C-alpha positions in Angstrom: -25.6 -48.3 -25.2 -23.0 -50.8 -26.5 -19.6 -49.2 -27.2 -18.3 -49.2 -30.7 -15.9 -52.0 -31.5 -13.1 -49.5 -32.0 -13.1 -48.9 -28.2 -11.7 -52.4 -27.7 -8.5 -51.5 -29.4 -7.8 -47.8 -28.8 -8.9 -44.9 -26.6 -12.2 -43.2 -27.6 -11.7 -40.5 -30.2 -13.3 -37.1 -30.3 -15.8 -38.5 -32.7 -16.6 -41.3 -30.3 -17.2 -38.7 -27.5 -19.4 -36.6 -29.8 -21.5 -39.6 -30.7 -22.0 -40.5 -27.0 -22.9 -36.8 -26.3 -25.5 -36.9 -29.1 -26.9 -40.1 -27.7 -27.1 -38.5 -24.3 -29.1 -35.6 -25.7 -31.4 -38.0 -27.5 -32.0 -39.8 -24.2 -33.0 -36.6 -22.4 -36.2 -36.5 -24.5 -37.8 -34.0 -26.8 -38.9 -31.6 -24.1 -35.3 -31.1 -22.9 -34.0 -31.1 -26.4 -36.5 -28.3 -27.3 -35.3 -26.3 -24.3 -31.6 -26.9 -25.1 -32.1 -25.8 -28.6 -29.2 -25.5 -31.0 -26.4 -25.8 -28.5 -23.5 -27.6 -30.3 -21.3 -30.2 -28.8 -17.6 -29.8 -29.5 -14.8 -32.1 -28.3 -11.3 -30.9 -27.7 -8.5 -33.0 -26.1 -7.7 -30.3 -23.4 -9.1 -27.0 -22.3 -6.8 -24.1 -23.4 -4.6 -22.2 -21.0 -6.7 -19.1 -21.6 -9.9 -21.0 -20.4 -8.1 -22.4 -17.4 -6.8 -19.0 -16.5 -10.2 -17.3 -16.9 -11.8 -19.9 -14.6 -8.9 -20.0 -12.1 -8.3 -23.7 -12.6 -4.8 -24.9 -12.1 -5.0 -28.5 -13.3 -6.5 -29.2 -16.8 -7.8 -32.6 -15.5 -10.2 -30.7 -13.3 -12.2 -29.4 -16.3 -14.2 -32.0 -18.2 -16.7 -29.7 -19.8 -17.6 -26.0 -20.4 -20.7 -24.2 -21.4 -19.9 -21.2 -23.6 -22.7 -18.7 -24.2 -25.1 -16.5 -22.3 -27.5 -18.6 -20.3 -31.0 -18.9 -21.7 -32.7 -16.9 -18.9 -30.3 -14.0 -19.3 -30.6 -14.0 -23.0 -34.4 -14.0 -22.8 -34.3 -11.1 -20.3 -32.2 -9.1 -22.8 -34.6 -10.1 -25.6 -31.6 -10.7 -27.8 -30.3 -13.5 -30.0 -27.1 -15.2 -28.9 -24.1 -13.0 -29.6 -21.9 -16.1 -30.4 -22.7 -19.7 -31.2 -23.8 -21.7 -28.1 -21.4 -24.5 -27.4 -20.8 -27.1 -24.9 -17.1 -28.2 -24.9 -16.3 -31.7 -23.7 -12.6 -32.2 -22.9 -11.7 -35.7 -24.1 -8.6 -36.4 -22.1 -9.9 -35.2 -18.7 -13.1 -37.2 -19.4 -11.0 -40.3 -20.2 -9.1 -40.0 -17.0 -12.3 -39.6 -15.0 -13.7 -42.6 -16.8 -10.7 -44.7 -15.7 -10.9 -43.4 -12.2 -14.6 -44.1 -11.8 -14.5 -47.5 -13.5 -18.0 -47.0 -15.0 -19.3 -46.8 -18.6 -17.9 -43.9 -20.6 -21.5 -43.1 -21.5 -22.1 -42.4 -17.7 -19.2 -40.0 -17.5 -20.3 -38.1 -20.7 -23.9 -38.1 -19.4 -22.8 -36.5 -16.1 -20.5 -33.9 -17.8 -23.1 -33.0 -20.4 -26.0 -32.7 -18.0 -23.8 -30.5 -15.7 -23.1 -28.2 -18.6 -26.8 -28.1 -19.6 -27.5 -26.9 -16.1 -25.2 -23.9 -16.8 -27.1 -23.4 -20.1 -30.2 -22.8 -18.0 -28.4 -20.3 -15.8 -27.6 -22.5 -12.8 -24.4 -21.5 -11.0 -21.9 -24.2 -10.0 -23.4 -24.6 -6.5 -26.9 -25.1 -7.9 -25.7 -27.6 -10.5 -23.8 -29.6 -7.8 -26.9 -29.6 -5.6 -29.0 -30.9 -8.6 -26.4 -33.7 -9.0 -26.6 -34.5 -5.3 -23.0 -33.4 -4.8 -23.5 -30.1 -3.0 
């Protein structure tokens, strides 16, 4: 995916990250999209202190994304609709720092973060997601 021209002059905006996230979802194919369903992608500059406290994370740079909802398997077992909108938050500034550190395409970082959070959507715990990624 060729980056927008605007990326040559300024850091990627939240809208740029959303566009990349939507492109990643499209790349995953219709089967995965059907399983993911109506999970929305939201981009914020930083995770809130309440989120960091709840997760026991000291440094906001350590959190690039967060899946917020009841995992699909648990929800199906309860036979209940989602109690709140399903969201995957992508945290722009930690993503941009990781992008600079890795020296790869921004699309690759967003792909990794988004697929990690989709793993949580399907009920995988952190250890299982890391194993899936070959990092655990």
